[in-house]
N, CA, C and O of each residue as an XYZ file, in Angstrom:
508
protein
N      49.026     98.407    108.367
C      49.885     98.610    107.214
C      50.002    100.106    106.975
O      49.010    100.829    107.061
N      51.196    100.570    106.678
C      51.358    102.010    106.478
C      50.920    102.420    105.076
O      50.728    101.572    104.205
N      50.764    103.709    104.869
C      50.237    104.212    103.596
C      51.162    103.924    102.434
O      50.695    103.674    101.322
N      52.473    103.953    102.669
C      53.409    103.674    101.583
C      53.217    102.253    101.086
O      53.233    102.001     99.881
N      53.032    101.316    102.026
C      52.847     99.924    101.633
C      51.575     99.756    100.814
O      51.508     98.873     99.958
N      50.576    100.579    101.059
C      49.313    100.477    100.326
C      49.399    101.014     98.902
O      48.476    100.806     98.115
N      50.474    101.693     98.557
C      50.569    102.290     97.233
C      51.028    101.285     96.185
O      51.036    101.587     94.992
N      51.404    100.110     96.622
C      51.901     99.123     95.672
C      53.359     99.329     95.332
O      53.861     98.720     94.387
N      54.050    100.169     96.075
C      55.457    100.424     95.833
C      56.243     99.217     96.321
O      56.095     98.787     97.465
N      57.077     98.679     95.447
C      57.868     97.507     95.811
C      59.325     97.754     95.509
O      59.681     98.633     94.724
N      60.154     96.964     96.145
C      61.579     97.030     95.856
C      62.262     98.129     96.632
O      61.703     98.699     97.569
N      63.463     98.411     96.227
C      64.301     99.400     96.906
C      63.779    100.805     96.653
O      63.448    101.168     95.524
N      63.713    101.576     97.708
C      63.264    102.963     97.608
C      64.499    103.834     97.639
O      65.168    103.939     98.667
N      64.798    104.450     96.529
C      65.967    105.316     96.433
C      65.606    106.628     95.783
O      64.438    106.911     95.515
N      66.629    107.427     95.532
C      66.415    108.737     94.903
C      65.727    108.552     93.558
O      66.129    107.703     92.762
N      64.713    109.328     93.308
C      63.982    109.242     92.056
C      62.806    108.286     92.126
O      61.966    108.272     91.227
N      62.737    107.496     93.171
C      61.624    106.566     93.342
C      60.386    107.359     93.732
O      60.510    108.379     94.411
N      59.185    106.921     93.322
C      57.972    107.694     93.635
C      57.804    108.015     95.119
O      57.364    109.112     95.461
N      58.146    107.081     96.002
C      57.991    107.350     97.427
C      58.979    108.408     97.891
O      58.643    109.247     98.727
N      60.186    108.376     97.358
C      61.186    109.388     97.705
C      60.729    110.759     97.204
O      60.880    111.760     97.904
N      60.176    110.801     96.005
C      59.678    112.058     95.452
C      58.518    112.590     96.285
O      58.421    113.795     96.516
N      57.645    111.704     96.733
C      56.528    112.104     97.580
C      57.045    112.711     98.883
O      56.542    113.741     99.332
N      58.030    112.086     99.478
C      58.616    112.602    100.715
C      59.217    113.986    100.489
O      59.079    114.871    101.333
N      59.884    114.173     99.349
C      60.468    115.480     99.039
C      59.393    116.568     98.962
O      59.578    117.667     99.484
N      58.285    116.258     98.316
C      57.195    117.231     98.197
C      56.594    117.514     99.567
O      56.347    118.670     99.910
N      56.358    116.466    100.351
C      55.781    116.663    101.679
C      56.722    117.439    102.597
O      56.273    118.240    103.417
N      58.024    117.200    102.460
C      58.990    117.980    103.243
C      58.880    119.464    102.919
O      58.923    120.300    103.821
N      58.738    119.795    101.645
C      58.645    121.194    101.230
C      57.368    121.828    101.743
O      57.405    122.873    102.392
N      56.245    121.203    101.456
C      54.975    121.844    101.791
C      54.642    121.716    103.269
O      53.707    122.355    103.751
N      55.396    120.898    103.993
C      55.121    120.705    105.403
C      55.995    121.513    106.332
O      55.769    121.508    107.542
N      56.991    122.211    105.803
C      57.824    122.976    106.733
C      57.095    124.252    107.130
O      56.322    124.812    106.353
N      57.353    124.699    108.352
C      56.546    125.785    108.917
C      56.603    127.077    108.123
O      55.594    127.772    108.005
N      57.769    127.413    107.575
C      57.865    128.679    106.844
C      57.114    128.605    105.527
O      56.446    129.566    105.144
N      57.212    127.478    104.825
C      56.484    127.326    103.552
C      54.990    127.425    103.769
O      54.287    128.062    102.984
N      54.498    126.800    104.825
C      53.065    126.839    105.127
C      52.612    128.286    105.325
O      51.579    128.696    104.795
N      53.379    129.045    106.078
C      52.994    130.441    106.332
C      53.076    131.298    105.070
O      52.203    132.132    104.833
N      54.114    131.100    104.261
C      54.244    131.858    103.011
C      53.085    131.522    102.073
O      52.470    132.424    101.504
N      52.784    130.242    101.908
C      51.694    129.832    101.025
C      50.362    130.409    101.497
O      49.537    130.825    100.684
N      50.158    130.431    102.804
C      48.916    130.989    103.338
C      48.813    132.482    103.037
O      47.760    132.954    102.608
N      49.888    133.223    103.255
C      49.864    134.668    102.984
C      49.660    134.967    101.508
O      48.917    135.880    101.148
N      50.325    134.190    100.651
C      50.181    134.420     99.212
C      48.814    133.984     98.700
O      48.421    134.338     97.588
N      48.096    133.223     99.502
C      46.732    132.845     99.132
C      45.803    134.044     99.042
O      44.762    133.981     98.389
N      46.180    135.141     99.702
C      45.386    136.375     99.646
C      45.769    137.259     98.471
O      45.172    138.316     98.269
N      46.767    136.833     97.688
C      47.212    137.615     96.547
C      48.700    137.884     96.613
O      49.340    137.610     97.628
N      49.260    138.426     95.523
C      50.702    138.691     95.464
C      51.144    139.603     96.606
O      50.404    140.475     97.061
N      52.377    139.368     97.052
C      52.951    140.171     98.121
C      54.381    140.549     97.772
O      55.088    139.811     97.086
N      54.788    141.703     98.253
C      56.182    142.114     98.129
C      57.013    141.353     99.156
O      56.516    140.929    100.199
N      58.277    141.198     98.831
C      59.192    140.513     99.740
C      59.140    141.157    101.123
O      59.027    140.462    102.133
N      59.222    142.467    101.165
C      59.251    143.179    102.446
C      57.970    142.953    103.241
O      58.008    142.886    104.470
N      56.848    142.835    102.558
C      55.577    142.586    103.242
C      55.565    141.199    103.864
O      55.098    141.020    104.989
N      56.079    140.216    103.127
C      56.165    138.859    103.674
C      57.057    138.849    104.910
O      56.699    138.266    105.934
N      58.203    139.486    104.816
C      59.143    139.494    105.928
C      58.550    140.183    107.160
O      58.739    139.725    108.287
N      57.846    141.264    106.940
C      57.234    142.014    108.039
C      56.096    141.213    108.689
O      55.886    141.306    109.898
N      55.374    140.440    107.899
C      54.192    139.737    108.383
C      54.518    138.425    109.089
O      53.816    138.036    110.023
N      55.571    137.739    108.655
C      55.896    136.432    109.237
C      56.835    136.636    110.420
O      58.041    136.822    110.255
N      56.266    136.597    111.587
C      57.025    136.830    112.811
C      58.074    135.736    113.016
O      57.771    134.545    112.947
N      59.308    136.163    113.267
C      60.361    135.215    113.604
C      61.180    134.690    112.441
O      62.160    133.978    112.656
N      60.806    135.020    111.218
C      61.560    134.522    110.067
C      62.712    135.490    109.762
O      62.532    136.707    109.730
N      63.882    134.917    109.543
C      65.029    135.746    109.181
C      64.985    136.039    107.681
O      64.295    135.358    106.922
N      65.724    137.053    107.274
C      65.793    137.384    105.850
C      66.334    136.203    105.058
O      65.826    135.891    103.981
N      67.357    135.548    105.582
C      67.954    134.394    104.906
C      66.935    133.252    104.755
O      66.824    132.658    103.682
N      66.196    132.949    105.824
C      65.242    131.845    105.772
C      64.086    132.162    104.830
O      63.606    131.272    104.128
N      63.631    133.409    104.800
C      62.568    133.791    103.872
C      63.058    133.645    102.438
O      62.337    133.130    101.584
N      64.275    134.093    102.171
C      64.834    133.979    100.822
C      64.946    132.511    100.414
O      64.564    132.151     99.300
N      65.462    131.663    101.296
C      65.592    130.236    100.983
C      64.232    129.583    100.752
O      64.067    128.772     99.840
N      63.263    129.945    101.586
C      61.918    129.378    101.457
C      61.285    129.785    100.129
O      60.718    128.947     99.426
N      61.382    131.067     99.786
C      60.805    131.537     98.530
C      61.493    130.899     97.324
O      60.827    130.529     96.357
N      62.804    130.769     97.373
C      63.524    130.121     96.271
C      63.092    128.670     96.107
O      62.915    128.194     94.986
N      62.923    127.970     97.217
C      62.496    126.568     97.155
C      61.086    126.449     96.593
O      60.811    125.574     95.773
N      60.198    127.327     97.035
C      58.826    127.300     96.521
C      58.787    127.661     95.041
O      57.985    127.115     94.283
N      59.648    128.573     94.638
C      59.742    128.934     93.216
C      60.289    127.751     92.415
O      59.762    127.424     91.351
N      61.330    127.119     92.917
C      61.928    125.952     92.250
C      60.904    124.826     92.082
O      60.896    124.132     91.065
N      60.041    124.652     93.088
C      59.030    123.601     93.043
C      57.814    123.973     92.197
O      56.889    123.174     92.049
N      57.817    125.183     91.645
C      56.725    125.604     90.772
C      55.479    126.049     91.501
O      54.394    126.060     90.920
N      55.612    126.417     92.769
C      54.456    126.822     93.561
C      54.319    128.336     93.667
O      53.238    128.850     93.957
N      55.419    129.046     93.431
C      55.463    130.504     93.575
C      56.202    131.088     92.372
O      57.148    130.491     91.860
N      55.760    132.252     91.936
C      56.488    132.991     90.898
C      57.072    134.254     91.521
O      56.552    134.792     92.498
N      58.153    134.698     90.931
C      58.858    135.905     91.390
C      58.882    136.896     90.235
O      59.293    136.563     89.124
N      58.436    138.122     90.513
C      58.439    139.176     89.495
C      59.251    140.349     90.008
O      59.061    140.811     91.133
N      60.171    140.832     89.159
C      61.002    141.975     89.526
C      60.614    143.157     88.651
O      60.612    143.064     87.424
N      60.285    144.268     89.298
C      59.998    145.511     88.600
C      61.234    146.395     88.721
O      61.667    146.709     89.829
N      61.811    146.802     87.571
C      63.062    147.558     87.609
C      62.859    149.012     88.056
O      62.779    149.931     87.241
N      62.780    149.179     89.353
C      62.714    150.511     89.951
C      63.936    150.653     90.841
O      64.765    149.745     90.905
N      64.055    151.762     91.516
C      65.180    151.942     92.423
C      64.631    152.184     93.831
O      64.077    153.256     94.072
N      64.755    151.254     94.762
C      65.310    149.903     94.580
C      64.327    149.023     93.817
O      63.148    149.360     93.708
N      64.807    147.889     93.284
C      63.915    147.004     92.535
C      62.761    146.509     93.411
O      62.942    146.216     94.593
N      61.587    146.424     92.814
C      60.416    145.897     93.513
C      60.303    144.415     93.172
O      60.272    144.044     91.999
N      60.241    143.581     94.187
C      60.141    142.135     93.990
C      58.818    141.670     94.583
O      58.546    141.872     95.766
N      58.001    141.044     93.742
C      56.708    140.524     94.163
C      56.683    139.013     93.989
O      57.304    138.464     93.079
N      55.951    138.355     94.880
C      55.779    136.909     94.819
C      54.295    136.605     94.738
O      53.474    137.269     95.371
N      53.962    135.587     93.947
C      52.566    135.179     93.786
C      52.525    133.662     93.641
O      53.522    133.025     93.300
N      51.372    133.110     93.902
C      51.185    131.675     93.727
C      50.981    131.345     92.256
O      50.367    132.113     91.515
N      51.497    130.210     91.847
C      51.184    129.670     90.526
C      49.809    129.007     90.637
O      49.286    128.876     91.744
N      49.215    128.589     89.527
C      47.936    127.870     89.628
C      48.022    126.623     90.519
O      47.083    126.330     91.259
N      49.127    125.895     90.455
C      49.281    124.721     91.332
C      49.464    125.170     92.775
O      48.941    124.541     93.694
N      50.207    126.261     92.976
C      50.363    126.808     94.320
C      49.032    127.227     94.917
O      48.814    127.085     96.120
N      48.144    127.742     94.083
C      46.813    128.130     94.560
C      46.031    126.929     95.064
O      45.308    127.034     96.055
N      46.165    125.786     94.395
C      45.446    124.594     94.867
C      45.996    124.151     96.218
O      45.240    123.667     97.060
N      47.281    124.306     96.434
C      47.883    123.939     97.714
C      47.529    124.948     98.793
O      47.331    124.572     99.949
N      47.449    126.205     98.439
C      47.139    127.249     99.409
C      45.807    126.983    100.104
O      45.672    127.231    101.302
N      44.837    126.487     99.369
C      43.545    126.160     99.969
C      43.672    125.065    101.017
O      43.018    125.113    102.059
N      44.510    124.087    100.737
C      44.734    123.005    101.693
C      45.463    123.532    102.930
O      45.136    123.165    104.059
N      46.440    124.386    102.704
C      47.227    124.966    103.795
C      46.322    125.827    104.687
O      46.452    125.803    105.911
N      45.424    126.570    104.086
C      44.508    127.416    104.865
C      43.681    126.564    105.820
O      43.449    126.960    106.962
N      43.239    125.404    105.362
C      42.494    124.491    106.231
C      43.337    123.993    107.393
O      42.854    123.889    108.520
N      44.590    123.689    107.118
C      45.504    123.234    108.168
C      45.736    124.341    109.198
O      45.745    124.082    110.401
N      45.919    125.555    108.729
C      46.134    126.675    109.649
C      44.885    126.921    110.491
O      44.993    127.182    111.689
N      43.719    126.841    109.892
C      42.474    127.007    110.646
C      42.370    125.936    111.721
O      42.006    126.230    112.859
N      42.690    124.687    111.364
C      42.654    123.597    112.340
C      43.610    123.902    113.488
O      43.248    123.747    114.654
N      44.835    124.338    113.165
C      45.839    124.632    114.194
C      45.366    125.761    115.110
O      45.536    125.692    116.327
N      44.774    126.797    114.521
C      44.268    127.908    115.336
C      43.148    127.442    116.262
O      43.094    127.842    117.425
N      42.261    126.600    115.749
C      41.125    126.125    116.540
C      41.522    125.144    117.632
O      40.805    124.999    118.622
N      42.653    124.469    117.467
C      43.036    123.409    118.412
C      44.347    123.669    119.153
O      44.839    122.784    119.852
N      44.918    124.858    119.015
C      46.216    125.103    119.658
C      46.129    125.033    121.173
O      47.063    124.546    121.809
N      45.046    125.499    121.771
C      44.914    125.414    123.229
C      44.774    123.965    123.668
O      45.348    123.564    124.680
N      44.015    123.180    122.915
C      43.880    121.754    123.225
C      45.238    121.064    123.197
O      45.553    120.276    124.089
N      46.037    121.350    122.189
C      47.369    120.747    122.069
C      48.257    121.209    123.230
O      48.974    120.401    123.821
N      48.212    122.486    123.551
C      49.019    122.999    124.664
C      48.617    122.333    125.978
O      49.478    121.944    126.767
N      47.316    122.201    126.213
C      46.840    121.545    127.438
C      47.256    120.079    127.463
O      47.660    119.565    128.506
N      47.161    119.412    126.335
C      47.562    118.006    126.255
C      49.045    117.838    126.540
O      49.443    116.898    127.228
N      49.861    118.737    126.022
C      51.310    118.688    126.290
C      51.585    118.890    127.774
O      52.419    118.195    128.355
N      50.884    119.841    128.388
C      51.069    120.070    129.819
C      50.689    118.824    130.625
O      51.429    118.418    131.521
N      49.557    118.225    130.314
C      49.137    117.013    131.023
C      50.167    115.897    130.839
O      50.524    115.217    131.801
N      50.634    115.712    129.634
C      51.627    114.657    129.336
C      52.928    114.922    130.097
O      53.471    114.027    130.745
N      53.419    116.160    130.011
C      54.684    116.513    130.654
C      54.623    116.421    132.171
O      55.639    116.171    132.820
N      53.441    116.622    132.742
C      53.287    116.602    134.200
C      52.813    115.263    134.756
O      52.568    115.139    135.957
N      52.684    114.278    133.903
C      52.223    112.972    134.396
C      53.371    112.048    134.718
O      53.150    110.914    135.143
């Protein structure tokens, strides 16, 4: 039996339904850019430019979209200091901090097992 069935959710699953809402949250916190942003912000507030410089492969557009989504979900705050040019800093909210700890564990697991996964993919692809 799958986990959704174990939650006691019955009937039609549509927009606004608890299972749909759960999927929306998991989609946000499970995408690769959000995971990396949350992990970096776990060390403290960062400037936009620092995030962009640190996250290899992320475009300016994708970083902006990711930060806006995390802000909308209440996981990140955005602070603008009126200087020239304006200084924009991002930080985790208290709820974002609780998620950052979970994300850090996931990243540690991925770092510790990336060679195993790569070897497994090679064996699978060559069989």
